[in-house]
LUMDOFI-732584 format. One record per atom (N, C-alpha, C): residue number from 1; x, y, z; atom name; residue in one letter. Coordinates in steps of 0.02 Angstrom, whole numbers, m for minus. Example, Ala and Ser with C-alpha at 12.3 -4.5 7.8 and 13.67 -1.06 7.14 Angstrom:
REM residues 2
+------+--------+--------+--------+------+------+
! resi !   east !  north !     up ! name ! resn !
+------+--------+--------+--------+------+------+
!    1 !    660 !   m284 !    390 !    N !    A !
!    1 !    615 !   m225 !    390 !   CA !    A !
!    1 !    660 !   m165 !    390 !    C !    A !
!    2 !    642 !   m112 !    354 !    N !    S !
!    2 !    684 !    m53 !    357 !   CA !    S !
!    2 !    645 !      2 !    394 !    C !    S !
+------+--------+--------+--------+------+------+
***
This chain:
REM residues 146
+------+--------+--------+--------+------+------+
! resi !   east !  north !     up ! name ! resn !
+------+--------+--------+--------+------+------+
!    1 !   4041 !   4837 !   5438 !    N !    M !
!    1 !   3985 !   4872 !   5466 !   CA !    M !
!    1 !   3931 !   4821 !   5480 !    C !    M !
!    2 !   3903 !   4826 !   5540 !    N !    K !
!    2 !   3849 !   4781 !   5559 !   CA !    K !
!    2 !   3807 !   4813 !   5613 !    C !    K !
!    3 !   3746 !   4790 !   5621 !    N !    P !
!    3 !   3704 !   4817 !   5675 !   CA !    P !
!    3 !   3739 !   4809 !   5743 !    C !    P !
!    4 !   3727 !   4860 !   5785 !    N !    G !
!    4 !   3757 !   4860 !   5851 !   CA !    G !
!    4 !   3818 !   4904 !   5857 !    C !    G !
!    5 !   3846 !   4927 !   5800 !    N !    V !
!    5 !   3904 !   4971 !   5802 !   CA !    V !
!    5 !   3884 !   5038 !   5833 !    C !    V !
!    6 !   3924 !   5063 !   5879 !    N !    D !
!    6 !   3910 !   5127 !   5911 !   CA !    D !
!    6 !   3918 !   5186 !   5862 !    C !    D !
!    7 !   3879 !   5238 !   5873 !    N !    A !
!    7 !   3882 !   5297 !   5831 !   CA !    A !
!    7 !   3875 !   5359 !   5875 !    C !    A !
!    8 !   3904 !   5414 !   5850 !    N !    V !
!    8 !   3896 !   5479 !   5883 !   CA !    V !
!    8 !   3866 !   5526 !   5831 !    C !    V !
!    9 !   3808 !   5554 !   5847 !    N !    V !
!    9 !   3773 !   5599 !   5800 !   CA !    V !
!    9 !   3783 !   5671 !   5824 !    C !    V !
!   10 !   3801 !   5714 !   5776 !    N !    R !
!   10 !   3810 !   5786 !   5791 !   CA !    R !
!   10 !   3764 !   5827 !   5746 !    C !    R !
!   11 !   3730 !   5875 !   5777 !    N !    I !
!   11 !   3683 !   5919 !   5742 !   CA !    I !
!   11 !   3714 !   5989 !   5740 !    C !    I !
!   12 !   3726 !   6019 !   5681 !    N !    P !
!   12 !   3756 !   6086 !   5679 !   CA !    P !
!   12 !   3717 !   6138 !   5719 !    C !    P !
!   13 !   3651 !   6132 !   5721 !    N !    E !
!   13 !   3610 !   6180 !   5758 !   CA !    E !
!   13 !   3615 !   6173 !   5833 !    C !    E !
!   14 !   3642 !   6117 !   5857 !    N !    I !
!   14 !   3651 !   6104 !   5929 !   CA !    I !
!   14 !   3726 !   6088 !   5939 !    C !    I !
!   15 !   3769 !   6138 !   5933 !    N !    P !
!   15 !   3841 !   6126 !   5928 !   CA !    P !
!   15 !   3875 !   6095 !   5989 !    C !    P !
!   16 !   3851 !   6107 !   6049 !    N !    D !
!   16 !   3885 !   6081 !   6108 !   CA !    D !
!   16 !   3855 !   6017 !   6135 !    C !    D !
!   17 !   3821 !   5980 !   6094 !    N !    H !
!   17 !   3786 !   5920 !   6118 !   CA !    H !
!   17 !   3796 !   5864 !   6066 !    C !    H !
!   18 !   3814 !   5805 !   6090 !    N !    T !
!   18 !   3817 !   5747 !   6045 !   CA !    T !
!   18 !   3763 !   5698 !   6067 !    C !    T !
!   19 !   3741 !   5657 !   6021 !    N !    F !
!   19 !   3688 !   5609 !   6034 !   CA !    F !
!   19 !   3715 !   5539 !   6019 !    C !    F !
!   20 !   3719 !   5496 !   6069 !    N !    P !
!   20 !   3743 !   5428 !   6057 !   CA !    P !
!   20 !   3689 !   5387 !   6023 !    C !    P !
!   21 !   3711 !   5341 !   5981 !    N !    G !
!   21 !   3664 !   5297 !   5947 !   CA !    G !
!   21 !   3697 !   5231 !   5930 !    C !    G !
!   22 !   3659 !   5188 !   5898 !    N !    K !
!   22 !   3684 !   5123 !   5876 !   CA !    K !
!   22 !   3656 !   5108 !   5807 !    C !    K !
!   23 !   3697 !   5076 !   5765 !    N !    V !
!   23 !   3674 !   5055 !   5700 !   CA !    V !
!   23 !   3620 !   5002 !   5711 !    C !    V !
!   24 !   3562 !   5015 !   5682 !    N !    A !
!   24 !   3505 !   4969 !   5691 !   CA !    A !
!   24 !   3497 !   4923 !   5630 !    C !    A !
!   25 !   3504 !   4950 !   5570 !    N !    R !
!   25 !   3494 !   4912 !   5509 !   CA !    R !
!   25 !   3540 !   4939 !   5455 !    C !    R !
!   26 !   3560 !   4895 !   5410 !    N !    I !
!   26 !   3598 !   4916 !   5351 !   CA !    I !
!   26 !   3568 !   4883 !   5290 !    C !    I !
!   27 !   3577 !   4916 !   5233 !    N !    A !
!   27 !   3551 !   4889 !   5170 !   CA !    A !
!   27 !   3591 !   4826 !   5152 !    C !    A !
!   28 !   3562 !   4786 !   5108 !    N !    D !
!   28 !   3595 !   4724 !   5088 !   CA !    D !
!   28 !   3649 !   4735 !   5036 !    C !    D !
!   29 !   3650 !   4793 !   5003 !    N !    A !
!   29 !   3699 !   4803 !   4949 !   CA !    A !
!   29 !   3713 !   4878 !   4942 !    C !    A !
!   30 !   3771 !   4892 !   4912 !    N !    L !
!   30 !   3789 !   4961 !   4896 !   CA !    L !
!   30 !   3745 !   4988 !   4840 !    C !    L !
!   31 !   3730 !   5052 !   4842 !    N !    D !
!   31 !   3696 !   5085 !   4787 !   CA !    D !
!   31 !   3748 !   5092 !   4731 !    C !    D !
!   32 !   3737 !   5062 !   4673 !    N !    P !
!   32 !   3789 !   5063 !   4620 !   CA !    P !
!   32 !   3804 !   5133 !   4594 !    C !    P !
!   33 !   3757 !   5178 !   4598 !    N !    A !
!   33 !   3768 !   5246 !   4572 !   CA !    A !
!   33 !   3811 !   5287 !   4619 !    C !    A !
!   34 !   3800 !   5281 !   4684 !    N !    T !
!   34 !   3836 !   5323 !   4733 !   CA !    T !
!   34 !   3887 !   5285 !   4773 !    C !    T !
!   35 !   3887 !   5218 !   4768 !    N !    R !
!   35 !   3932 !   5175 !   4807 !   CA !    R !
!   35 !   3924 !   5188 !   4882 !    C !    R !
!   36 !   3862 !   5200 !   4903 !    N !    T !
!   36 !   3847 !   5211 !   4974 !   CA !    T !
!   36 !   3804 !   5154 !   4999 !    C !    T !
!   37 !   3804 !   5145 !   5064 !    N !    L !
!   37 !   3765 !   5093 !   5096 !   CA !    L !
!   37 !   3716 !   5126 !   5144 !    C !    L !
!   38 !   3652 !   5118 !   5130 !    N !    M !
!   38 !   3601 !   5146 !   5173 !   CA !    M !
!   38 !   3607 !   5114 !   5242 !    C !    M !
!   39 !   3609 !   5157 !   5293 !    N !    T !
!   39 !   3617 !   5134 !   5362 !   CA !    T !
!   39 !   3568 !   5172 !   5406 !    C !    T !
!   40 !   3534 !   5137 !   5449 !    N !    E !
!   40 !   3489 !   5169 !   5497 !   CA !    E !
!   40 !   3520 !   5165 !   5566 !    C !    E !
!   41 !   3518 !   5222 !   5601 !    N !    I !
!   41 !   3546 !   5226 !   5668 !   CA !    I !
!   41 !   3491 !   5246 !   5715 !    C !    I !
!   42 !   3483 !   5207 !   5768 !    N !    D !
!   42 !   3434 !   5224 !   5820 !   CA !    D !
!   42 !   3467 !   5270 !   5870 !    C !    D !
!   43 !   3435 !   5328 !   5881 !    N !    V !
!   43 !   3461 !   5379 !   5927 !   CA !    V !
!   43 !   3405 !   5394 !   5978 !    C !    V !
!   44 !   3419 !   5382 !   6042 !    N !    P !
!   44 !   3369 !   5400 !   6093 !   CA !    P !
!   44 !   3356 !   5475 !   6092 !    C !    P !
!   45 !   3293 !   5494 !   6100 !    N !    N !
!   45 !   3273 !   5564 !   6098 !   CA !    N !
!   45 !   3222 !   5577 !   6153 !    C !    N !
!   46 !   3242 !   5565 !   6217 !    N !    P !
!   46 !   3192 !   5567 !   6271 !   CA !    P !
!   46 !   3161 !   5635 !   6283 !    C !    P !
!   47 !   3197 !   5690 !   6271 !    N !    V !
!   47 !   3167 !   5756 !   6284 !   CA !    V !
!   47 !   3147 !   5793 !   6220 !    C !    V !
!   48 !   3149 !   5758 !   6163 !    N !    G !
!   48 !   3124 !   5787 !   6101 !   CA !    G !
!   48 !   3169 !   5839 !   6070 !    C !    G !
!   49 !   3234 !   5836 !   6082 !    N !    E !
!   49 !   3279 !   5885 !   6051 !   CA !    E !
!   49 !   3286 !   5876 !   5976 !    C !    E !
!   50 !   3278 !   5815 !   5953 !    N !    L !
!   50 !   3285 !   5799 !   5882 !   CA !    L !
!   50 !   3217 !   5799 !   5849 !    C !    L !
!   51 !   3215 !   5827 !   5788 !    N !    S !
!   51 !   3152 !   5827 !   5751 !   CA !    S !
!   51 !   3166 !   5804 !   5680 !    C !    S !
!   52 !   3116 !   5778 !   5645 !    N !    P !
!   52 !   3126 !   5755 !   5576 !   CA !    P !
!   52 !   3152 !   5811 !   5532 !    C !    P !
!   53 !   3197 !   5793 !   5486 !    N !    G !
!   53 !   3222 !   5841 !   5438 !   CA !    G !
!   53 !   3287 !   5876 !   5458 !    C !    G !
!   54 !   3312 !   5864 !   5518 !    N !    L !
!   54 !   3376 !   5895 !   5539 !   CA !    L !
!   54 !   3433 !   5862 !   5501 !    C !    L !
!   55 !   3482 !   5902 !   5482 !    N !    Y !
!   55 !   3543 !   5875 !   5453 !   CA !    Y !
!   55 !   3591 !   5860 !   5509 !    C !    Y !
!   56 !   3631 !   5807 !   5498 !    N !    C !
!   56 !   3679 !   5788 !   5550 !   CA !    C !
!   56 !   3741 !   5757 !   5519 !    C !    C !
!   57 !   3792 !   5750 !   5561 !    N !    T !
!   57 !   3850 !   5710 !   5542 !   CA !    T !
!   57 !   3851 !   5651 !   5590 !    C !    T !
!   58 !   3878 !   5595 !   5566 !    N !    V !
!   58 !   3880 !   5535 !   5607 !   CA !    V !
!   58 !   3951 !   5508 !   5607 !    C !    V !
!   59 !   3975 !   5494 !   5666 !    N !    E !
!   59 !   4040 !   5462 !   5674 !   CA !    E !
!   59 !   4026 !   5390 !   5696 !    C !    E !
!   60 !   4049 !   5343 !   5656 !    N !    L !
!   60 !   4039 !   5272 !   5672 !   CA !    L !
!   60 !   4100 !   5245 !   5707 !    C !    L !
!   61 !   4091 !   5210 !   5760 !    N !    K !
!   61 !   4146 !   5181 !   5799 !   CA !    K !
!   61 !   4157 !   5108 !   5777 !    C !    K !
!   62 !   4180 !   5101 !   5715 !    N !    V !
!   62 !   4189 !   5035 !   5686 !   CA !    V !
!   62 !   4252 !   5003 !   5716 !    C !    V !
!   63 !   4246 !   4946 !   5747 !    N !    P !
!   63 !   4305 !   4915 !   5777 !   CA !    P !
!   63 !   4352 !   4889 !   5723 !    C !    P !
!   64 !   4417 !   4896 !   5735 !    N !    R !
!   64 !   4467 !   4871 !   5687 !   CA !    R !
!   64 !   4479 !   4797 !   5700 !    C !    R !
!   65 !   4486 !   4760 !   5645 !    N !    R !
!   65 !   4501 !   4689 !   5651 !   CA !    R !
!   65 !   4575 !   4678 !   5665 !    C !    R !
!   66 !   4617 !   4719 !   5633 !    N !    T !
!   66 !   4689 !   4714 !   5644 !   CA !    T !
!   66 !   4716 !   4784 !   5656 !    C !    T !
!   67 !   4768 !   4791 !   5697 !    N !    P !
!   67 !   4796 !   4857 !   5708 !   CA !    P !
!   67 !   4830 !   4882 !   5645 !    C !    P !
!   68 !   4833 !   4948 !   5638 !    N !    S !
!   68 !   4866 !   4977 !   5580 !   CA !    S !
!   68 !   4920 !   5025 !   5604 !    C !    S !
!   69 !   4964 !   5045 !   5559 !    N !    L !
!   69 !   5018 !   5092 !   5574 !   CA !    L !
!   69 !   5017 !   5148 !   5522 !    C !    L !
!   70 !   5047 !   5203 !   5542 !    N !    I !
!   70 !   5055 !   5260 !   5496 !   CA !    I !
!   70 !   5128 !   5262 !   5474 !    C !    I !
!   71 !   5139 !   5265 !   5408 !    N !    V !
!   71 !   5207 !   5272 !   5382 !   CA !    V !
!   71 !   5208 !   5333 !   5336 !    C !    V !
!   72 !   5266 !   5366 !   5330 !    N !    P !
!   72 !   5271 !   5423 !   5285 !   CA !    P !
!   72 !   5257 !   5401 !   5213 !    C !    P !
!   73 !   5220 !   5440 !   5176 !    N !    A !
!   73 !   5204 !   5424 !   5106 !   CA !    A !
!   73 !   5268 !   5416 !   5065 !    C !    A !
!   74 !   5320 !   5454 !   5081 !    N !    G !
!   74 !   5383 !   5451 !   5044 !   CA !    G !
!   74 !   5420 !   5386 !   5052 !    C !    G !
!   75 !   5400 !   5344 !   5100 !    N !    A !
!   75 !   5434 !   5280 !   5111 !   CA !    A !
!   75 !   5403 !   5224 !   5069 !    C !    A !
!   76 !   5346 !   5237 !   5039 !    N !    I !
!   76 !   5310 !   5184 !   5002 !   CA !    I !
!   76 !   5335 !   5181 !   4930 !    C !    I !
!   77 !   5349 !   5119 !   4909 !    N !    V !
!   77 !   5372 !   5106 !   4841 !   CA !    V !
!   77 !   5316 !   5069 !   4805 !    C !    V !
!   78 !   5300 !   5092 !   4745 !    N !    F !
!   78 !   5250 !   5059 !   4704 !   CA !    F !
!   78 !   5285 !   5036 !   4640 !    C !    F !
!   79 !   5287 !   4971 !   4628 !    N !    D !
!   79 !   5317 !   4945 !   4568 !   CA !    D !
!   79 !   5278 !   4885 !   4543 !    C !    D !
!   80 !   5307 !   4845 !   4499 !    N !    R !
!   80 !   5269 !   4789 !   4470 !   CA !    R !
!   80 !   5248 !   4737 !   4522 !    C !    R !
!   81 !   5281 !   4738 !   4580 !    N !    D !
!   81 !   5264 !   4692 !   4634 !   CA !    D !
!   81 !   5211 !   4720 !   4681 !    C !    D !
!   82 !   5188 !   4781 !   4669 !    N !    G !
!   82 !   5137 !   4812 !   4711 !   CA !    G !
!   82 !   5167 !   4862 !   4759 !    C !    G !
!   83 !   5134 !   4872 !   4816 !    N !    L !
!   83 !   5157 !   4920 !   4866 !   CA !    L !
!   83 !   5203 !   4886 !   4917 !    C !    L !
!   84 !   5258 !   4919 !   4933 !    N !    H !
!   84 !   5302 !   4894 !   4985 !   CA !    H !
!   84 !   5343 !   4950 !   5014 !    C !    H !
!   85 !   5374 !   4936 !   5071 !    N !    V !
!   85 !   5422 !   4982 !   5102 !   CA !    V !
!   85 !   5486 !   4944 !   5112 !    C !    V !
!   86 !   5541 !   4980 !   5120 !    N !    L !
!   86 !   5605 !   4950 !   5135 !   CA !    L !
!   86 !   5619 !   4961 !   5210 !    C !    L !
!   87 !   5626 !   4907 !   5246 !    N !    V !
!   87 !   5638 !   4909 !   5318 !   CA !    V !
!   87 !   5711 !   4892 !   5330 !    C !    V !
!   88 !   5744 !   4931 !   5373 !    N !    V !
!   88 !   5815 !   4920 !   5387 !   CA !    V !
!   88 !   5822 !   4877 !   5449 !    C !    V !
!   89 !   5857 !   4821 !   5441 !    N !    E !
!   89 !   5872 !   4776 !   5497 !   CA !    E !
!   89 !   5946 !   4758 !   5494 !    C !    E !
!   90 !   5983 !   4774 !   5546 !    N !    D !
!   90 !   6055 !   4759 !   5550 !   CA !    D !
!   90 !   6093 !   4786 !   5490 !    C !    D !
!   91 !   6076 !   4846 !   5468 !    N !    G !
!   91 !   6111 !   4879 !   5413 !   CA !    G !
!   91 !   6094 !   4853 !   5344 !    C !    G !
!   92 !   6041 !   4813 !   5338 !    N !    V !
!   92 !   6021 !   4786 !   5274 !   CA !    V !
!   92 !   5948 !   4805 !   5261 !    C !    V !
!   93 !   5933 !   4826 !   5199 !    N !    A !
!   93 !   5865 !   4844 !   5179 !   CA !    A !
!   93 !   5827 !   4781 !   5159 !    C !    A !
!   94 !   5767 !   4774 !   5186 !    N !    H !
!   94 !   5724 !   4716 !   5169 !   CA !    H !
!   94 !   5657 !   4743 !   5145 !    C !    H !
!   95 !   5636 !   4718 !   5087 !    N !    S !
!   95 !   5572 !   4739 !   5058 !   CA !    S !
!   95 !   5515 !   4703 !   5095 !    C !    S !
!   96 !   5463 !   4742 !   5113 !    N !    R !
!   96 !   5405 !   4715 !   5148 !   CA !    R !
!   96 !   5342 !   4738 !   5112 !    C !    R !
!   97 !   5303 !   4689 !   5088 !    N !    K !
!   97 !   5239 !   4707 !   5056 !   CA !    K !
!   97 !   5192 !   4736 !   5109 !    C !    K !
!   98 !   5155 !   4787 !   5090 !    N !    I !
!   98 !   5107 !   4819 !   5135 !   CA !    I !
!   98 !   5039 !   4822 !   5102 !    C !    I !
!   99 !   4988 !   4834 !   5143 !    N !    I !
!   99 !   4920 !   4846 !   5118 !   CA !    I !
!   99 !   4900 !   4915 !   5142 !    C !    I !
!  100 !   4884 !   4958 !   5094 !    N !    E !
!  100 !   4862 !   5026 !   5110 !   CA !    E !
!  100 !   4789 !   5025 !   5132 !    C !    E !
!  101 !   4777 !   5056 !   5190 !    N !    I !
!  101 !   4708 !   5062 !   5214 !   CA !    I !
!  101 !   4680 !   5130 !   5195 !    C !    I !
!  102 !   4720 !   5182 !   5207 !    N !    R !
!  102 !   4695 !   5250 !   5196 !   CA !    R !
!  102 !   4753 !   5296 !   5180 !    C !    R !
!  103 !   4745 !   5336 !   5128 !    N !    D !
!  103 !   4795 !   5386 !   5109 !   CA !    D !
!  103 !   4778 !   5451 !   5145 !    C !    D !
!  104 !   4824 !   5474 !   5188 !    N !    L !
!  104 !   4813 !   5534 !   5227 !   CA !    L !
!  104 !   4853 !   5594 !   5199 !    C !    L !
!  105 !   4877 !   5588 !   5138 !    N !    G !
!  105 !   4916 !   5642 !   5107 !   CA !    G !
!  105 !   4990 !   5629 !   5115 !    C !    G !
!  106 !   5020 !   5659 !   5167 !    N !    T !
!  106 !   5092 !   5649 !   5178 !   CA !    T !
!  106 !   5107 !   5584 !   5216 !    C !    T !
!  107 !   5054 !   5552 !   5241 !    N !    E !
!  107 !   5061 !   5489 !   5276 !   CA !    E !
!  107 !   5009 !   5440 !   5250 !    C !    E !
!  108 !   5023 !   5375 !   5261 !    N !    V !
!  108 !   4978 !   5323 !   5238 !   CA !    V !
!  108 !   4968 !   5273 !   5295 !    C !    V !
!  109 !   4905 !   5255 !   5306 !    N !    E !
!  109 !   4888 !   5205 !   5356 !   CA !    E !
!  109 !   4894 !   5136 !   5322 !    C !    E !
!  110 !   4933 !   5091 !   5351 !    N !    V !
!  110 !   4947 !   5026 !   5320 !   CA !    V !
!  110 !   4938 !   4969 !   5369 !    C !    V !
!  111 !   4930 !   4909 !   5342 !    N !    T !
!  111 !   4933 !   4848 !   5382 !   CA !    T !
!  111 !   4981 !   4801 !   5347 !    C !    T !
!  112 !   5002 !   4751 !   5383 !    N !    D !
!  112 !   5048 !   4700 !   5358 !   CA !    D !
!  112 !   5115 !   4731 !   5336 !    C !    D !
!  113 !   5167 !   4692 !   5344 !    N !    G !
!  113 !   5233 !   4711 !   5319 !   CA !    G !
!  113 !   5275 !   4753 !   5367 !    C !    G !
!  114 !   5244 !   4795 !   5407 !    N !    V !
!  114 !   5282 !   4836 !   5454 !   CA !    V !
!  114 !   5252 !   4828 !   5523 !    C !    V !
!  115 !   5294 !   4841 !   5573 !    N !    K !
!  115 !   5270 !   4839 !   5642 !   CA !    K !
!  115 !   5297 !   4899 !   5679 !    C !    K !
!  116 !   5268 !   4913 !   5737 !    N !    Q !
!  116 !   5290 !   4969 !   5778 !   CA !    Q !
!  116 !   5365 !   4964 !   5790 !    C !    Q !
!  117 !   5402 !   5019 !   5779 !    N !    G !
!  117 !   5473 !   5020 !   5792 !   CA !    G !
!  117 !   5517 !   5006 !   5732 !    C !    G !
!  118 !   5488 !   4981 !   5677 !    N !    D !
!  118 !   5528 !   4968 !   5616 !   CA !    D !
!  118 !   5556 !   5034 !   5590 !    C !    D !
!  119 !   5616 !   5030 !   5563 !    N !    Q !
!  119 !   5647 !   5088 !   5531 !   CA !    Q !
!  119 !   5638 !   5080 !   5456 !    C !    Q !
!  120 !   5600 !   5126 !   5425 !    N !    V !
!  120 !   5588 !   5123 !   5353 !   CA !    V !
!  120 !   5632 !   5173 !   5317 !    C !    V !
!  121 !   5649 !   5158 !   5255 !    N !    V !
!  121 !   5690 !   5202 !   5214 !   CA !    V !
!  121 !   5645 !   5256 !   5184 !    C !    V !
!  122 !   5661 !   5319 !   5198 !    N !    L !
!  122 !   5623 !   5374 !   5169 !   CA !    L !
!  122 !   5650 !   5391 !   5100 !    C !    L !
!  123 !   5607 !   5399 !   5052 !    N !    T !
!  123 !   5623 !   5416 !   4984 !   CA !    T !
!  123 !   5680 !   5371 !   4958 !    C !    T !
!  124 !   5668 !   5306 !   4955 !    N !    P !
!  124 !   5721 !   5260 !   4933 !   CA !    P !
!  124 !   5739 !   5271 !   4860 !    C !    P !
!  125 !   5805 !   5269 !   4845 !    N !    P !
!  125 !   5825 !   5275 !   4775 !   CA !    P !
!  125 !   5801 !   5215 !   4734 !    C !    P !
!  126 !   5791 !   5224 !   4670 !    N !    V !
!  126 !   5762 !   5171 !   4628 !   CA !    V !
!  126 !   5807 !   5109 !   4624 !    C !    V !
!  127 !   5872 !   5117 !   4635 !    N !    D !
!  127 !   5917 !   5060 !   4631 !   CA !    D !
!  127 !   5927 !   5024 !   4697 !    C !    D !
!  128 !   5894 !   5045 !   4750 !    N !    L !
!  128 !   5899 !   5012 !   4815 !   CA !    L !
!  128 !   5855 !   4950 !   4813 !    C !    L !
!  129 !   5886 !   4892 !   4822 !    N !    E !
!  129 !   5850 !   4829 !   4817 !   CA !    E !
!  129 !   5849 !   4792 !   4883 !    C !    E !
!  130 !   5805 !   4743 !   4887 !    N !    D !
!  130 !   5801 !   4700 !   4945 !   CA !    D !
!  130 !   5870 !   4667 !   4955 !    C !    D !
!  131 !   5896 !   4672 !   5016 !    N !    G !
!  131 !   5961 !   4643 !   5032 !   CA !    G !
!  131 !   6020 !   4691 !   5026 !    C !    G !
!  132 !   6007 !   4752 !   5002 !    N !    S !
!  132 !   6061 !   4802 !   4996 !   CA !    S !
!  132 !   6084 !   4825 !   5064 !    C !    S !
!  133 !   6149 !   4835 !   5072 !    N !    K !
!  133 !   6175 !   4863 !   5134 !   CA !    K !
!  133 !   6160 !   4938 !   5135 !    C !    K !
!  134 !   6140 !   4963 !   5193 !    N !    V !
!  134 !   6125 !   5034 !   5200 !   CA !    V !
!  134 !   6157 !   5059 !   5265 !    C !    V !
!  135 !   6168 !   5123 !   5267 !    N !    Q !
!  135 !   6195 !   5153 !   5327 !   CA !    Q !
!  135 !   6144 !   5204 !   5353 !    C !    Q !
!  136 !   6126 !   5198 !   5416 !    N !    L !
!  136 !   6078 !   5244 !   5445 !   CA !    L !
!  136 !   6110 !   5312 !   5455 !    C !    L !
!  137 !   6071 !   5363 !   5442 !    N !    R !
!  137 !   6094 !   5431 !   5452 !   CA !    R !
!  137 !   6056 !   5460 !   5512 !    C !    R !
!  138 !   6093 !   5493 !   5555 !    N !    A !
!  138 !   6063 !   5523 !   5614 !   CA !    A !
!  138 !   6015 !   5578 !   5592 !    C !    A !
!  139 !   5959 !   5587 !   5627 !    N !    P !
!  139 !   5913 !   5641 !   5609 !   CA !    P !
!  139 !   5946 !   5709 !   5615 !    C !    P !
!  140 !   5927 !   5755 !   5572 !    N !    A !
!  140 !   5956 !   5823 !   5574 !   CA !    A !
!  140 !   5939 !   5854 !   5640 !    C !    A !
!  141 !   5988 !   5887 !   5670 !    N !    A !
!  141 !   5977 !   5921 !   5734 !   CA !    A !
!  141 !   5933 !   5981 !   5724 !    C !    A !
!  142 !   5890 !   5994 !   5771 !    N !    A !
!  142 !   5846 !   6053 !   5767 !   CA !    A !
!  142 !   5887 !   6116 !   5770 !    C !    A !
!  143 !   5869 !   6165 !   5730 !    N !    K !
!  143 !   5905 !   6228 !   5729 !   CA !    K !
!  143 !   5892 !   6266 !   5794 !    C !    K !
!  144 !   5945 !   6296 !   5819 !    N !    A !
!  144 !   5939 !   6335 !   5881 !   CA !    A !
!  144 !   5900 !   6399 !   5866 !    C !    A !
!  145 !   5859 !   6419 !   5913 !    N !    A !
!  145 !   5820 !   6481 !   5904 !   CA !    A !
!  145 !   5867 !   6540 !   5904 !    C !    A !
!  146 !   5854 !   6586 !   5860 !    N !    S !
!  146 !   5897 !   6645 !   5856 !   CA !    S !
!  146 !   5872 !   6700 !   5900 !    C !    S !
+------+--------+--------+--------+------+------+
***
């Protein structure tokens, strides 16, 4: 987070209107009690639609430094070596360390270790190790409508 990051401000009382803004200033440190960072956003208000005391939500358009991918949560293995997934290449499972960015419930946003198009093992058995031979199973066919 740094000054100049774009923001979109939404006011519940003005539901069909968004207000563009930019981060103007940020605090030098996190508040230790709330783990929040005070941030000021400058929002143009040429016709006076905004007044002091309004509650709002803010969406920050923070640019990503590196691209991330979404993988099924069931593919992630957590053991003494940390977080990793098993990627299948030429019928062999290879362990790849990953970094979790965000847990989305049934899916996890990750960086490092996987790339677009990799085939990961879903719900790997505990005895499946790096270098084990695996056989891919075709996805279950969709049931015909009755």
